[in-house]
matplotlib code that plots the C-alpha trace (Angstrom):
import matplotlib.pyplot as plt

x = [-0.6, -3.6, -7.4, -10.6, -13.7, -16.6, -20.5, -21.9, -25.7, -29.2, -32.2, -31.4, -27.6, -24.8, -20.9, -17.8, -15.1, -11.5, -10.7, -7.7, -4.0, -4.1, -4.4, -3.1, -4.0, -3.7, -4.0, -2.2, -2.3, 1.1, 4.0, 7.7, 10.3, 13.2, 16.4, 19.0, 20.0, 18.5, 16.7, 13.4, 10.5, 7.8, 3.6, 3.6, 6.7, 4.4, 5.0, 3.6, 5.1, 7.1, 5.6, 7.7, 10.9, 14.0, 17.1, 16.3, 16.9, 18.6, 22.0, 20.4, 16.7, 14.9, 14.8, 12.6, 13.7, 11.0, 10.3, 10.7, 9.9, 7.0, 8.5, 10.3, 14.0, 13.6, 11.1, 13.8, 16.4, 14.3, 13.3, 16.9, 18.2, 14.9, 16.2, 19.6, 18.9, 16.7, 19.3, 22.0, 19.4, 18.7, 22.5, 22.9, 20.3, 21.3, 24.7, 23.7, 22.1, 18.5, 16.6, 14.5, 11.4, 12.0, 14.3, 12.1, 14.7, 12.7, 9.2, 8.5, 10.0, 7.6, 4.2, 4.7, 6.0, 3.3, 1.6, -0.1, -3.6, -6.4, -9.6, -12.6, -11.7, -14.9, -16.2, -13.2, -12.6, -14.6, -14.0, -17.0, -20.2, -20.9, -23.5, -26.5, -27.0, -23.4, -24.3, -22.5, -18.4, -15.9, -13.2, -10.2, -7.2, -3.7, -0.1, 0.9, 3.5, 3.2, 6.8, 10.3, 11.2, 13.4, 14.6, 13.3, 9.3, 8.0, 5.0, 2.3, 3.7, 2.2, -0.1, -3.0, -4.8, -7.7, -9.1, -12.3, -14.0, -17.9, -20.4, -23.1, -25.4, -22.3, -20.1, -17.3, -15.2, -12.2, -10.3, -7.6, -7.6, -5.2, -7.2, -6.5, -5.5, -4.7, -0.9, -1.1, -2.7, 0.3, 3.0, 1.9, 1.8, 5.5, 6.6, 8.0, 7.2, 7.4, 5.4, 7.1, 5.6, 3.9, 6.6, 9.3, 10.2, 10.5, 13.6, 16.0, 13.3, 12.2, 8.8, 5.6, 3.5, 0.4, -3.0, -6.4, -9.4, -11.6, -11.6, -15.2, -14.9, -17.5, -18.1, -19.4, -22.0, -19.5, -17.3, -14.7, -13.5, -13.5, -12.0, -15.0, -12.6, -12.7, -15.5, -15.8, -19.6, -21.4, -18.6, -18.7, -15.5, -11.9, -9.5, -8.4, -10.6, -9.3, -8.3, -11.0, -14.2, -17.4, -21.1, -23.5, -25.3, -29.2, -28.6, -26.8, -24.7, -21.4, -18.1, -15.1, -11.6, -9.1, -5.2, -3.0, 0.6, 1.8, -0.5, -3.1, -5.4, -4.2, -6.9, -10.8, -14.0, -17.0, -19.8, -22.4, -26.1, -27.8, -28.7, -24.7, -24.9, -21.5, -22.1, -19.4, -16.1, -15.3, -11.1, -10.0, -6.8, -3.0, -0.1, 1.7, 0.4, -0.1, -0.5, -4.1, -4.9, -7.9, -10.5, -14.3, -17.8, -20.4, -24.2, -23.6, -19.9, -16.9, -13.6, -10.4, -6.9, -4.1, -0.7, 2.3, 3.4, 3.8, 4.8, 8.1, 8.8, 12.4, 13.6, 12.9, 16.1, 18.4, 17.7, 15.3, 11.6, 9.5, 7.1, 8.5, 7.7, 7.5, 8.2, 7.6, 3.5, 1.1, -1.2, -4.9, -8.5, -10.8, -14.6, -16.9, -20.6, -21.1, -23.5, -20.5, -20.5, -16.7, -14.1, -15.0, -17.3, -14.6, -13.5, -9.7, -8.8, -5.1, -4.3, -0.3, 1.9, -1.1, -0.8, -3.7, -3.2, -6.8, -10.4, -12.3, -15.4, -16.1, -19.6, -20.9, -21.9, -23.7, -23.7, -20.3, -20.1, -17.3, -16.8, -15.2, -12.5, -11.5, -8.0, -4.8, -2.4, 1.3, 4.5, 7.0, 4.8, 6.6, 8.1, 5.8, 7.9, 11.3, 13.7, 13.8, 15.4, 12.8, 10.1, 7.1, 3.9, 0.2, -2.5, -5.9, -7.1, -9.8, -9.3, -12.1, -12.8, -14.5, -15.9, -16.7, -13.7, -11.7, -9.7, -8.4, -7.8, -6.2, -6.1, -5.7, -8.8, -7.0, -5.0, -1.3, -0.9, -2.4, -1.6, -0.8, 0.1, -3.7, -4.1, -6.2, -10.1, -13.1, -16.6, -20.2, -20.5, -24.5, -23.9, -20.6, -20.4, -22.8, -21.8, -20.4, -19.2, -16.6, -14.2, -12.5, -8.7, -5.8, -3.1, 0.2, 2.7, 5.2, 4.9, 4.5, 2.5, -1.1, -1.1, -4.8, -7.6, -8.5, -12.3, -12.0, -15.1, -14.4, -16.4, -14.7, -11.2, -11.5, -10.1, -11.1, -8.2, -7.9, -4.9, -4.3, -1.8, 1.9, 2.7, -0.4, -0.4, -3.5, -4.6, -7.7, -10.2, -13.8, -17.0, -19.9, -23.4, -26.2, -28.7, -31.8, -32.7, -29.3, -29.4, -26.4, -23.9, -21.4, -24.3, -22.4, -18.9, -15.3, -13.4, -10.3, -7.4, -4.9, -2.1, 0.3, 3.7, 5.4, 2.6, 2.7, -1.4, -3.5, -7.5, -10.2, -11.1, -14.8, -15.2, -18.2, -18.0, -19.5, -18.0, -14.6, -15.2, -14.1, -17.5, -15.9, -12.2, -12.7, -9.4, -7.7, -6.2, -3.2, -1.3, -2.4, -0.3, -0.9, -2.7, -5.0, -8.9, -11.4, -15.5, -18.4, -20.7, -24.3, -25.8, -28.7, -26.2, -24.6, -27.5, -27.9, -24.7, -24.1]
y = [-18.4, -17.0, -17.9, -16.8, -18.7, -19.0, -19.1, -22.1, -22.4, -23.6, -24.2, -26.7, -26.8, -24.6, -25.2, -23.5, -23.8, -23.0, -21.5, -23.5, -21.9, -19.3, -22.0, -25.9, -26.4, -29.7, -31.4, -32.5, -33.5, -35.3, -34.9, -36.2, -34.9, -33.3, -35.5, -34.3, -37.4, -39.1, -41.9, -44.2, -43.1, -45.4, -44.4, -45.1, -43.0, -39.8, -37.9, -34.9, -31.7, -29.0, -26.2, -23.2, -24.1, -22.2, -23.3, -23.3, -24.3, -27.2, -28.0, -31.5, -31.5, -34.6, -35.8, -39.3, -42.4, -43.7, -47.4, -49.2, -52.6, -52.4, -50.7, -52.4, -51.8, -49.1, -47.3, -47.8, -46.1, -43.6, -43.3, -42.7, -40.3, -38.2, -38.3, -37.6, -34.8, -33.0, -33.5, -31.6, -28.7, -28.6, -29.0, -26.3, -23.7, -24.2, -23.2, -19.5, -16.9, -16.8, -13.6, -12.3, -12.5, -16.5, -17.1, -19.0, -17.2, -14.0, -15.3, -17.5, -15.5, -14.1, -14.3, -15.3, -19.2, -21.3, -23.1, -26.6, -27.3, -26.6, -28.4, -26.1, -23.8, -22.2, -20.0, -17.3, -14.1, -11.4, -7.3, -5.3, -7.1, -9.0, -7.3, -8.9, -9.7, -11.4, -15.0, -17.5, -18.7, -16.1, -17.9, -16.8, -18.6, -18.7, -20.5, -22.2, -25.0, -28.3, -29.4, -27.6, -26.1, -27.7, -24.6, -20.8, -20.7, -17.4, -15.5, -17.1, -20.7, -23.4, -26.3, -23.8, -23.3, -21.9, -20.0, -20.0, -18.0, -19.2, -16.6, -17.9, -15.2, -12.9, -16.7, -17.2, -20.0, -20.7, -24.0, -24.0, -26.6, -27.7, -28.0, -32.1, -31.6, -34.8, -32.6, -32.7, -36.4, -37.5, -35.6, -36.8, -40.5, -40.2, -37.9, -35.0, -32.1, -33.8, -31.3, -27.9, -25.1, -22.3, -19.6, -20.5, -23.8, -23.0, -21.0, -23.4, -25.8, -27.8, -29.2, -27.2, -27.3, -29.0, -27.2, -28.2, -27.6, -26.2, -28.0, -27.9, -27.2, -28.2, -26.3, -28.6, -28.0, -26.5, -24.8, -26.9, -27.8, -30.7, -31.1, -32.9, -33.1, -32.0, -29.8, -30.3, -29.2, -32.4, -33.4, -29.9, -28.5, -30.2, -27.1, -24.7, -21.7, -18.2, -17.7, -14.5, -15.3, -13.4, -13.9, -11.1, -10.7, -10.2, -13.0, -15.1, -16.5, -17.1, -16.0, -17.4, -17.8, -20.6, -20.1, -22.0, -21.6, -24.4, -24.8, -23.1, -22.0, -19.8, -18.4, -19.4, -18.1, -19.8, -19.1, -21.2, -20.0, -20.4, -24.2, -24.9, -25.3, -24.5, -22.5, -23.9, -22.6, -19.0, -19.6, -16.1, -16.1, -14.2, -14.3, -15.2, -16.9, -14.0, -13.6, -13.2, -13.1, -11.4, -9.8, -7.9, -7.9, -5.7, -6.0, -6.8, -7.1, -8.9, -7.5, -9.1, -7.7, -8.5, -6.9, -7.1, -9.4, -12.6, -16.4, -17.5, -21.1, -21.2, -19.1, -22.0, -23.8, -20.7, -20.9, -17.7, -16.9, -17.9, -14.3, -11.3, -8.4, -7.7, -4.6, -4.7, -5.8, -2.9, -3.6, -3.9, -4.6, -6.6, -6.2, -9.4, -10.1, -12.2, -14.4, -14.6, -17.4, -16.7, -14.3, -12.4, -10.0, -9.2, -5.3, -4.6, -0.9, -0.4, 1.0, 1.2, 0.5, -0.5, -3.8, -4.2, -7.4, -7.0, -5.1, -3.9, -3.8, -2.2, -0.7, 0.8, 4.7, 4.4, 8.4, 8.4, 5.0, 3.9, 0.8, 2.2, 0.0, 0.4, -1.3, -1.1, -0.1, -1.6, -0.8, -1.9, -4.4, -7.4, -6.4, -9.5, -12.3, -10.5, -9.0, -5.0, -2.1, 0.0, 0.9, -0.9, 1.2, 0.1, 3.1, 2.8, 4.2, 4.9, 3.7, 4.0, 2.1, 4.1, 1.0, 4.2, 5.3, 2.6, 5.0, 4.5, 7.1, 6.5, 9.0, 8.1, 8.3, 9.5, 13.1, 12.9, 14.5, 11.1, 8.6, 5.3, 1.7, 0.2, -3.4, -6.6, -5.2, -5.1, -3.3, -4.2, -7.6, -6.8, -3.9, -6.1, -4.7, -1.9, 2.2, 1.8, 4.6, 2.6, 0.7, -1.2, -1.6, -3.2, 0.2, -2.1, -0.4, -1.0, -3.4, -6.1, -6.2, -4.2, -1.9, -0.9, -0.7, 2.7, 3.5, 5.3, 7.4, 6.2, 9.9, 12.1, 10.6, 11.5, 8.6, 7.3, 5.0, 2.5, 1.5, -1.0, 1.0, -0.3, -3.3, -5.0, -5.8, -7.4, -8.5, -8.3, -5.8, -8.1, -6.4, -7.8, -6.2, -5.5, -7.6, -6.7, -4.0, -2.0, 1.7, 2.2, 0.7, 1.5, 0.0, -3.2, -4.1, -4.7, -8.2, -8.8, -10.6, -8.9, -9.9, -8.7, -8.8, -7.4, -10.0, -12.6, -12.9, -12.9, -11.5, -10.5, -7.0, -6.6, -2.9, -0.5, 0.1, 3.8, 4.9, 3.3, 2.2, -1.4, -3.2, -6.2, -7.8, -12.1, -12.9, -16.3, -18.3, -19.5, -17.2, -16.7, -16.0, -13.3, -14.6, -13.5, -13.8, -14.3, -14.6, -14.9, -18.3, -16.8, -19.3, -20.0, -20.7, -22.7, -25.0, -25.5, -27.2, -29.7]
z = [38.8, 40.4, 40.0, 40.4, 41.4, 39.4, 40.9, 38.7, 39.2, 37.4, 39.3, 41.7, 41.2, 42.7, 42.1, 43.4, 40.9, 40.6, 36.8, 35.5, 35.0, 37.0, 40.0, 39.5, 43.1, 45.2, 48.2, 50.7, 54.7, 53.6, 51.6, 52.3, 54.3, 52.5, 52.3, 50.3, 49.1, 46.1, 47.2, 46.0, 46.8, 47.7, 47.8, 51.3, 52.6, 52.8, 56.7, 58.0, 55.7, 56.9, 54.8, 55.9, 53.9, 55.0, 52.8, 49.3, 46.7, 48.3, 47.1, 45.6, 45.4, 45.0, 41.6, 42.6, 40.7, 38.7, 38.8, 35.3, 35.8, 33.8, 30.7, 27.9, 26.9, 24.2, 27.1, 29.9, 27.7, 26.0, 30.5, 32.0, 28.8, 30.0, 33.4, 32.7, 30.7, 33.3, 36.1, 33.7, 33.2, 37.4, 37.4, 35.4, 36.5, 39.6, 38.8, 38.1, 39.9, 40.1, 38.8, 41.6, 39.9, 40.7, 43.5, 45.8, 49.0, 48.0, 46.7, 49.4, 52.3, 55.4, 55.1, 51.6, 53.1, 52.5, 55.4, 55.9, 55.7, 59.2, 60.2, 60.7, 64.1, 66.1, 67.7, 66.7, 68.4, 66.5, 67.9, 66.4, 65.1, 62.0, 59.8, 59.9, 56.1, 56.3, 56.2, 54.0, 53.5, 52.4, 50.2, 48.8, 47.1, 46.8, 45.8, 48.6, 46.8, 49.4, 48.1, 47.8, 44.4, 42.9, 40.9, 40.5, 42.0, 41.3, 42.8, 40.7, 41.2, 43.2, 43.7, 45.2, 48.8, 49.6, 52.9, 53.5, 56.5, 57.6, 58.6, 60.5, 62.5, 64.1, 64.7, 62.4, 61.9, 59.6, 57.8, 54.6, 52.4, 49.1, 45.7, 45.1, 41.1, 39.6, 39.5, 42.9, 43.2, 41.7, 43.2, 46.3, 45.9, 44.6, 47.7, 45.2, 42.5, 39.4, 36.8, 36.3, 37.7, 35.4, 35.5, 38.2, 37.0, 33.0, 33.4, 32.0, 31.6, 28.3, 29.6, 30.5, 32.6, 32.8, 31.3, 33.3, 33.4, 36.4, 39.9, 41.9, 45.1, 47.8, 50.9, 53.9, 56.0, 59.3, 56.5, 55.5, 51.9, 49.6, 46.1, 44.3, 41.3, 37.6, 36.2, 32.7, 32.5, 31.7, 29.2, 27.1, 28.0, 27.1, 27.3, 30.0, 30.9, 31.1, 35.0, 35.4, 33.3, 33.1, 34.9, 33.5, 36.3, 34.3, 31.9, 33.8, 31.7, 31.8, 29.6, 29.1, 27.3, 26.8, 24.9, 24.2, 24.0, 22.1, 18.9, 16.9, 17.4, 20.3, 21.5, 22.0, 22.8, 24.5, 26.5, 28.9, 29.4, 33.0, 32.4, 31.4, 28.4, 26.0, 22.7, 20.3, 20.3, 18.1, 17.5, 17.0, 15.2, 17.2, 15.3, 18.8, 22.3, 24.4, 28.0, 28.4, 32.0, 32.3, 29.8, 29.8, 29.2, 28.0, 27.1, 24.2, 23.5, 25.0, 25.3, 24.8, 25.4, 23.2, 24.2, 24.0, 26.8, 25.1, 25.3, 23.8, 24.7, 22.6, 25.5, 27.8, 26.5, 27.0, 30.3, 30.4, 31.4, 28.9, 29.0, 27.5, 26.1, 22.3, 21.7, 18.0, 19.0, 19.3, 21.9, 20.6, 21.8, 20.3, 19.9, 19.9, 20.1, 23.1, 20.4, 17.8, 15.7, 14.3, 14.6, 11.5, 13.5, 15.6, 15.4, 16.5, 18.3, 18.6, 22.1, 22.3, 25.0, 27.1, 29.5, 32.0, 34.2, 35.2, 33.8, 36.3, 34.0, 30.6, 29.8, 26.5, 25.7, 22.3, 22.6, 21.3, 19.9, 22.2, 24.2, 28.1, 29.3, 33.0, 34.1, 35.6, 32.9, 34.2, 32.8, 32.8, 31.0, 31.7, 35.2, 37.5, 35.5, 34.7, 36.8, 36.0, 37.3, 36.6, 39.1, 38.4, 37.9, 37.9, 36.8, 37.1, 33.4, 31.7, 28.1, 25.6, 22.2, 19.1, 16.9, 14.7, 14.0, 15.2, 17.6, 20.9, 23.7, 26.7, 30.4, 33.7, 36.6, 39.6, 39.7, 39.6, 43.1, 45.0, 42.1, 43.4, 42.3, 42.4, 41.9, 43.0, 43.0, 41.6, 41.3, 42.6, 40.2, 40.4, 37.9, 36.0, 32.0, 33.0, 33.9, 37.5, 39.6, 42.5, 42.1, 45.7, 44.4, 46.2, 47.4, 45.9, 47.6, 49.3, 45.9, 46.7, 49.5, 50.2, 52.6, 52.2, 49.7, 47.6, 47.0, 43.3, 42.3, 38.4, 37.5, 39.3, 40.2, 44.5, 46.3, 50.1, 51.7, 54.0, 55.1, 57.8, 59.7, 60.8, 59.3, 58.8, 54.6, 53.1, 49.6, 47.0, 48.5, 48.1, 47.6, 49.1, 48.4, 51.3, 50.2, 47.8, 50.3, 49.0, 48.4, 46.5, 44.5, 47.2, 50.0, 51.0, 52.7, 52.3, 52.9, 52.9, 55.0, 56.9, 58.5, 61.2, 60.6, 63.7, 66.2, 62.9, 63.4, 60.7, 60.5, 58.5, 58.1, 57.1, 56.1, 55.6, 51.6, 52.1, 55.5, 55.1, 59.1, 60.2, 61.3, 62.8, 63.0, 62.7, 65.0, 62.9, 64.6, 62.2, 59.6, 56.1, 53.6, 51.0, 48.1, 44.9, 45.1, 46.7, 46.5, 48.5, 48.8, 51.2, 53.2, 50.3, 47.5, 49.7, 50.2, 46.7, 45.3, 43.6]

ax = plt.figure().add_subplot(projection="3d")
ax.plot(x, y, z, "-o")
ax.set_aspect("equal")
plt.show()
């Protein structure tokens, strides 16, 4: 799945960490050449990888034979039985057509195909002038599987690659690197994928993909990237974190959730102080494990969605997706005080037929006793996970949760005459948890491609669009405030990678967020696949990296 970046900082240190579950990232400048015959794989047999897979799933995917010489007779028998079962499951799955949502020939075609790592390329061509206030590194992640999929592959599956553009006084450089997760390190040694991916390869598999901690990624002085390893907050974190933790721009606290799809408690809430001290877990009782990709914060509360897309692991044994739409469940939001000691302080408010994959912001409205939530409501709710003939819609909505009456209301923000699919995006993060006027959201049309971005006035519903034009498509628009001297909420710049499907070239566009005019275009030396989420590390924070 997709992942977001978290800047973790105290007085002297700053870490760039990748939240887990959304990004199982790996690393690699090495892999094995694909061979349709089963064979023993030596840890020294790796060669330069070809990541542009042309024919897959291959008829006979590599299932590496294990070295069992160190096992006793009983362990070898068990290992042989498990290998036999895995081979049988794969044969059964591959004998049936894969759903479009997990068919590698669809999900890894065109500019969704993976790329190799790229060392730093400096002195890039720039059209226009990069604003003087932009000094630092823009980073954006993507799935980018290192190895050929054994069976199914979902858009969110992959090993995780980070693309970086460093800007210094108008000069720009580019690099991209895998993130060295423990999973990927093991797979590189074997030379083949051994862990099923989060969604695609769970169609018909009986093994769950591993959960993992966040990973710390350092930006080097010349703009390259290196994985420092797992980041567990000095031993305080022992579970995975949700993909979109939140940092309060005023208090500098970091808020997070952790969900489990196997055992109770299915959900936990915790936070970290600006000095990195973790609070005790607040266990939140849920009837079933729920797909919970995002949440929101206000000045005093955390807003937790418990929606109708759930995990049903037993369906894996039937060769079906473990992610399901539960028509008998009623969607709801939990409002929990940020300093809560236990879940008894939670107020649940129902919001029927509401599924927001992302929540853009939330704030309190004391005069109406409401918490206001801004999100994109998606229908069908599970359409990005399961094949569906119904057209996907992602509608920017305002959801009001009344703490006094326990009731909710929901309305669309954009008039029907100009309605469009709006997904990945953000507000000015300096106002996260406070009332905001503007949101910057990807125009996800034709789905799942992004033809531009919209600047939406959340008060009036007015929309101003920036289209990339022609056969150019991009991704999440990242809003970067102009600096301490900013004159208003929208005083800043939008940054986004854009790919031209005609010339097959990629670029970084920097757009004035007030006028929506292009300030600069950085020409990139190699193709950047469509990806997920990004962040910006300014030059001062780079110096303070741990």
